[in-house]
PATI-502552 format. One line per 3 residues: number of its first residue (from 1); their letters; for each residue x, y, z of C-alpha. Coordinates in steps of 0.25 Angstrom, whole numbers. Each point is the difference from the previous one (the first is absolute). Layout:
<recs>
NUM = A = X/Y/Z  ...
</recs>
This chain:
<recs>
1 = MKA = -595/20/-77  -6/5/13  -7/13/0
4 = HER = 10/7/9  12/-4/-8  8/8/-11
7 = FHS = 6/-4/-13  14/4/4  7/-3/13
10 = IDK = 7/12/7  5/4/14  -9/-2/12
13 = DFR = -9/12/4  -6/4/14  -14/3/-7
16 = SPY = -10/-10/-4  -1/-4/-14  -12/8/-4
19 = ARD = 5/12/8  13/-1/-8  -9/0/-13
22 = RDR = -7/13/5  12/7/3  7/-3/-13
25 = IIH = -12/5/-8  -1/13/8  15/2/-3
28 = SGS = -1/-3/-15  1/11/-11  -13/-5/-6
31 = FRK = -8/3/13  5/14/1  -4/3/-14
34 = LEY = -15/-3/4  0/14/6  -1/6/-14
37 = KTQ = -9/-10/-7  -15/2/-2  -11/-6/9
40 = VFL = -12/8/-6  6/14/0  13/4/-6
43 = NQE = 11/3/10  2/14/-5  -15/4/2
46 = GDF = 3/2/15  6/-5/13  -13/-5/6
49 = FRT = -3/-11/-10  4/-15/2  11/-6/-9
52 = RLT = 4/-14/-1  9/1/11  -10/6/10
55 = HSI = -10/-11/-5  9/-11/3  3/5/14
58 = EVS = -15/1/2  -2/-14/-5  11/-5/9
61 = QIA = -6/6/12  -14/-6/-2  6/-14/-4
64 = RSI = 8/0/13  -11/3/8  -9/-10/-6
67 = SSH = 11/-11/1  2/4/14  -14/-3/4
70 = LGL = -1/-13/-8  13/-5/6  8/0/-13
73 = DES = 14/4/-3  0/16/0  13/1/-6
76 = LSE = -3/-8/-12  -13/8/-2  8/13/1
79 = AIA = 11/-5/-10  -11/-4/-11  -7/13/2
82 = LAH = 12/8/-1  4/-7/-13  -13/-2/-7
85 = DLG = 1/12/-9  15/1/-3  -3/-4/-14
88 = HTP = -10/11/-3  4/9/-11  -1/15/0
91 = FGH = -15/5/-1  -6/-11/7  -8/-11/-7
94 = VGG = -1/8/-13  16/0/-1  0/-15/2
97 = DTL = -11/-2/-11  7/9/-10  13/-7/2
100 = DEC = -7/-14/-2  -6/6/-13  13/5/-5
103 = LKQ = 7/-14/3  -11/-8/-7  -1/9/-12
106 = DGH = 15/-2/-1  -2/-15/-1  3/-4/14
109 = KNG = -12/-8/4  4/0/15  -3/15/2
112 = FEH = 1/6/13  -7/-4/13  3/8/13
115 = NFQ = -1/-12/10  11/-7/-8  8/12/-1
118 = SFR = 0/2/15  5/-14/1  11/3/-10
121 = VLT = 4/13/7  2/-9/13  7/-11/-7
124 = QLE = 8/6/-12  0/15/-1  4/4/14
127 = KRY = 15/-3/2  6/-2/14  9/-12/-1
130 = KSF = 12/-3/-9  -3/-14/-3  -15/1/-3
133 = DGL = -11/9/-4  -12/5/9  -2/3/15
136 = NLT = 0/-15/4  -13/0/6  -8/-12/6
139 = FAT = -8/-9/-8  -13/4/7  2/15/-3
142 = LEG = 3/-2/-14  -12/-9/-2  -9/10/7
145 = VLK = 5/11/-9  -2/-9/-13  -13/-6/3
148 = HSY = -7/9/10  -13/-7/4  -2/-10/-12
151 = PYQ = 7/-10/-8  8/7/-11  -1/-7/-13
154 = KSF = 6/8/-11  5/-9/-12  11/10/-3
157 = LPS = 7/-2/13  13/-8/0  -1/-14/3
160 = DID = 10/0/11  -9/10/8  -12/-9/-1
163 = AQF = 9/-12/5  5/9/11  -13/6/5
166 = DLG = -11/-10/-5  -8/11/-6  -13/-8/0
169 = THP = 0/1/15  -4/11/10  10/8/8
172 = SIE = 1/2/15  -11/6/8  9/12/2
175 = AMV = 0/3/-15  -15/-1/0  -1/10/12
178 = VDR = 9/9/-8  -9/-1/-12  -12/4/8
181 = ADE = 8/11/8  3/6/-14  -15/1/-3
184 = IAY = -3/6/13  11/10/-1  -2/5/-15
187 = MSH = -15/2/2  2/8/13  11/9/-5
190 = DID = -5/2/-14  -13/5/6  8/9/9
193 = DGI = 9/5/-12  -12/1/-9  -8/9/10
196 = HSG = 12/9/3  2/2/-15  -15/4/-2
199 = LIS = -1/-11/-11  -11/-8/8  -9/4/11
202 = FET = -6/-7/12  -14/3/-6  4/-8/-12
205 = LKK = 6/-11/8  -13/-1/8  -5/-9/-12
208 = SEL = 8/-11/8  -7/-6/12  13/-3/6
211 = IQE = 4/15/0  -13/4/6  2/-9/12
214 = ILL = 14/6/2  -5/14/-2  -10/-3/11
217 = KVH = 11/-4/10  8/13/-3  -13/9/2
220 = EEG = -2/-8/13  13/6/5  -6/14/-2
223 = IDE = 9/3/-12  -6/8/-11  4/-1/-15
226 = EED = 4/14/0  12/-3/10  6/-6/-13
229 = EMF = 14/-5/5  -5/-6/13  -12/-6/-7
232 = RYR = 8/-7/-11  10/-5/11  -11/-6/9
235 = FSS = -7/-6/-13  12/-7/-4  3/-5/14
238 = HLI = -14/-5/1  0/-7/-14  13/-7/3
241 = NHL = -4/-5/14  -14/-4/-5  7/-9/-11
244 = VYS = 11/-5/8  -10/-4/11  -9/-6/-10
247 = LLD = 11/-8/-6  5/-5/14  -14/-4/4
250 = YSK = -2/-8/-13  14/-6/-1  5/-3/14
253 = ERV = -8/-14/1  5/-4/-14  14/2/4
256 = TNT = 0/-6/14  5/-14/1  4/-1/-15
259 = EVL = 13/-5/-4  2/10/-11  7/11/9
262 = AGV = 12/9/1  5/-2/-14  -3/-15/-2
265 = IGA = -3/0/-15  -6/-9/-11  -14/0/4
268 = SEP = -9/-5/-11  -12/6/7  0/14/6
271 = ISI = -3/4/14  -11/10/-1  5/14/4
274 = GFD = -10/10/-3  -14/5/3  -14/-6/1
277 = SAL = -8/1/-13  -8/12/3  12/8/3
280 = ETK = 7/-5/-13  -12/5/-8  1/14/7
283 = IKK = 15/0/-3  -2/-3/-15  -10/11/-1
286 = LKK = 9/10/6  11/-4/-9  -9/2/-12
289 = ILF = -4/14/5  15/3/2  3/-5/-14
292 = QEL = -11/8/-7  1/13/8  15/1/4
295 = YQH = 9/-9/-8  -7/4/-13  -1/15/3
298 = KQI = 5/8/-11  11/7/8  6/-14/4
301 = VRK = -2/-5/-14  7/12/-6  12/-2/9
304 = MYA = 1/-15/-3  -1/3/-15  12/8/1
307 = GKQ = 7/-11/8  -4/-10/-11  6/9/-11
310 = AIK = 13/1/8  1/-15/2  -2/-2/-15
313 = GLY = 10/10/-4  11/-5/9  -2/-14/-4
316 = SAL = 0/4/-15  13/9/2  8/-10/8
319 = MEE = -3/-12/-9  4/9/-12  13/5/7
322 = EKM = 5/-9/11  12/9/3  -9/9/7
325 = LPK = -2/-11/11  9/3/13  13/-8/0
328 = FHY = -6/-10/10  -11/-4/-9  8/1/-13
331 = AKL = 9/-10/5  -11/-10/2  -3/0/-15
334 = DCK = 11/-10/-2  -7/-11/8  -15/4/0
337 = EKH = -10/3/-10  -1/15/-4  -15/2/2
340 = RVV = 1/-6/14  12/9/4  -8/12/-5
343 = ADY = -12/-4/7  7/-2/13  7/14/-1
346 = IAG = -14/7/-3  -7/-8/11  10/5/10
349 = MSD = -2/14/-3  -7/10/9  -11/8/-6
352 = RYA = 8/13/0  12/-6/-6  -8/-7/-11
355 = FSL = -7/14/-4  14/7/1  7/-10/-9
358 = FNE = -12/-1/-10  1/15/-1  15/0/-2
361 = MYG = -1/-10/-11  -11/7/-7  4/14/2
364 = RV = -12/4/9  8/7/11
</recs>
């Protein structure tokens, strides 16, 4: 199957194949739900903080810009970026890890993995056609969501998926661009949100050489840290620009004249999309600081602990009494394993709905 082809033939469309993918993702129910799913801060903590939806949009913008400068297919990059987090549970990675634990403790060794769940959302859980499941996206978009930058070798995946997508090979360059755009986006906006919340400070972040370099650029504009909102805005802009330009400088010659372009998949060796070794080292150190000082901050950990208990409680209750499932999911019990139906239902919840249902079930209103 060619990268731009679909698994089901339908009427012709005036858009390009990847533009159709992008539009179908944007109009899906799963994409809308991302507005109320945690990135780092729970949605109900304030209107300012990023959610999975705003994160996906930011990743899409960065990936589109990079792809444009590298001569890649912008619509394919957008589609992969907008869909890459559709499989995330409520409460971020903690929610996914907890659901994985629940399934494995229940004897289901496959567990839960958010990349594969995103793929399942796009190919099974979204319903837009009478004769088949899914959004009917192109091969390249689905492969980019499933693999991201690397071969995807998970022994629990169905054999037909390996046969279709050749999981031992790398995806398109556009998928690799999205993976790096994701990294650039979450580093910049997690710092912005963390500073705004007061959970981390630029003084703490100065342990990072990369942050020092970016702060110098902001100060050169004559902006003082006391100008809080303007300073944060300019900092984020400089950080993103620095990382994007560095990526382009390092990657452009590695992409030029290669045959692995614009969704042509199946490369056994990846094209190098990224940063030089010195910057990669600086990025790793910054990520370590963010993990220790922000992601492991007691206020974040407390919120995530509450989310973890909600996931556990919901899974236990729904496995015990499946009649509490909505009609659509309850009907699936005739043809699907109960644990997977329950996991799909929980994974599709927003943070606030998961808390609300948990409180209703356990009388904590």
